[in-house]
N, C-alpha and C positions, 0 to 999 in steps of 0.2 A: 883511751879507753872509753871514753864517754861516747865516742862516735859509734862504736859497736853496740852499745847498750841502747841507744836510741833506735837504731834499725831493728833491733830484736823486739822492740815494743810496738811496732807498727802493726796494726791489725788489718787484715784484708777481710772486707765484708762481702759475702756471697748472698745473692738474692734468693736463696733457697726458700726461706719462709714466705716471701712474697710470691714466688712461683706456686707454691703449694696453696696458699690462700686464693690466688687467682684462679687456679684450676678448679678448686672446690666451688668457688662462686659461679664459674661458668657451667659446671655440672649441675649445680642447683638450679640455675636459671633455665637451662635446657630441659631439666626434669619438670619444672613447674609449667613452662610453656607447653610441653607435650601434653601434660595432664589437662591443662585448660583447653587446648585445641581438641582433644578427644571428647571432653565434655560439651564443648560448643556445638559439635556436630549433632549430638543427641538433644541438647537442650533447646535448640532454636531451628527446627526444620523449616520454618517460614522463610528464613534467609535463602533457602535453596528450593523455593516452591516451584521453580521452573522444572526442576528435575521430576517432580511428581505430576506435573501437568503437561508433560511433553505431548505433542499431538500425535494421534494414532492415524497412520495411513492405511487406507484400504484401496485395492484395485479390483475393479469388476470388468469382466469380459462377457458380454451377453448379446444375444440377438434382440433386435428391436422389433416391435410389431410392424406389420407390412405398411408401406406408405400408400399413397393415393393410387399409384399405378400397380400396386401388388407387389412391389420388390421388397425383399428382405435385406436388411443391413446389419452389420455388427457394430457394437459399441464398446469402447474401452474407456472406462472412466476411472480416474484416480482422484479420491477425495481425501482431505485432511481433517480430522475431527479433533478439535481442541476442547478437552474436558474443562468444565468450569471449576472444578475443585478435585481433591483427592477421592471424594466419594464417587464422583462421576467417572474418574479414571478406573477405579475398582470396578464400577458397574460395566464399563466398556469391556474390560478384560473378562468379566464373568459372563456377560451376555453377548459375546462376540458372535456366536453362531446364529443366534436369533436375529441380531442386527443385520448380519450379512444376508440372511435369507429374506428378511423384510425389504431390504434395499434391492436385492436381486429381482424379487417379484415386481416391485415398483418399476425398476428399469425395463424390464420385459414388456411392460404395458405402454411404454413410450413409443412415439413414431418419430422418424427424422424431422418431421415438421415441428414436433414439440420442442426440438432443440435449436431451431433456427432463430437467430437474432438475440440481441442483448436482453430484451424483456424475458425471453424464454430462459435464458441462462439465470436470470434473477429469480424467476419462478422456480426453476430447478433447485436452486440453492436453498430457497425458503422450504420447499417441500422436503428436500433431504434433511434439513435440520429438524423439521417437524417430525419426521419418521425416526430419526435418531433419538430424539427426546422421548417419543413414544416407546422405543425399544429398551431404553435404559431407565425408564421411570422407576422410581421418584427422582432420580438424579437428572441432571440436564447437561447437555453440551454447551460449551461457551460459544462455539462457532463451528460451522461446517463449511470448508472451502473446497471448490473444485480446482484441483491442481492441473489436470489435463483431461481433455475429452476428445476422443477420435471417433468419427462416425465413418465407417467404410462400407 
């Protein structure tokens, strides 16, 4: 008789309480981390400053002034304007039409000889940056880069 009484007293332990506590802890941690991540995006936009200062790409196709022999040529120019900060980015978006007009008038005055050689390319970069800065004043562009230039 004692054998049957001992087997009846053995208690089987199930991990039910532990599973419930573990799932509650995981749910709490997921909730807290989601809250912190959503606040981090708004609290520190400087971590993602590259997204506000992405370069603006502009392409121009225009005719150049006549060369020394009187021939007319076409110019296709693609530039990349890197804003210095968020204010410059906003100014580029707001004054895009005036900027394109200012640069198009400048490019129509150029002759093919104005684009020959590396020194001419450097002068072109400097002049483009100066004109971009004038168009978006008081903001300023960080840099202006010529991505491609085709004279035909």
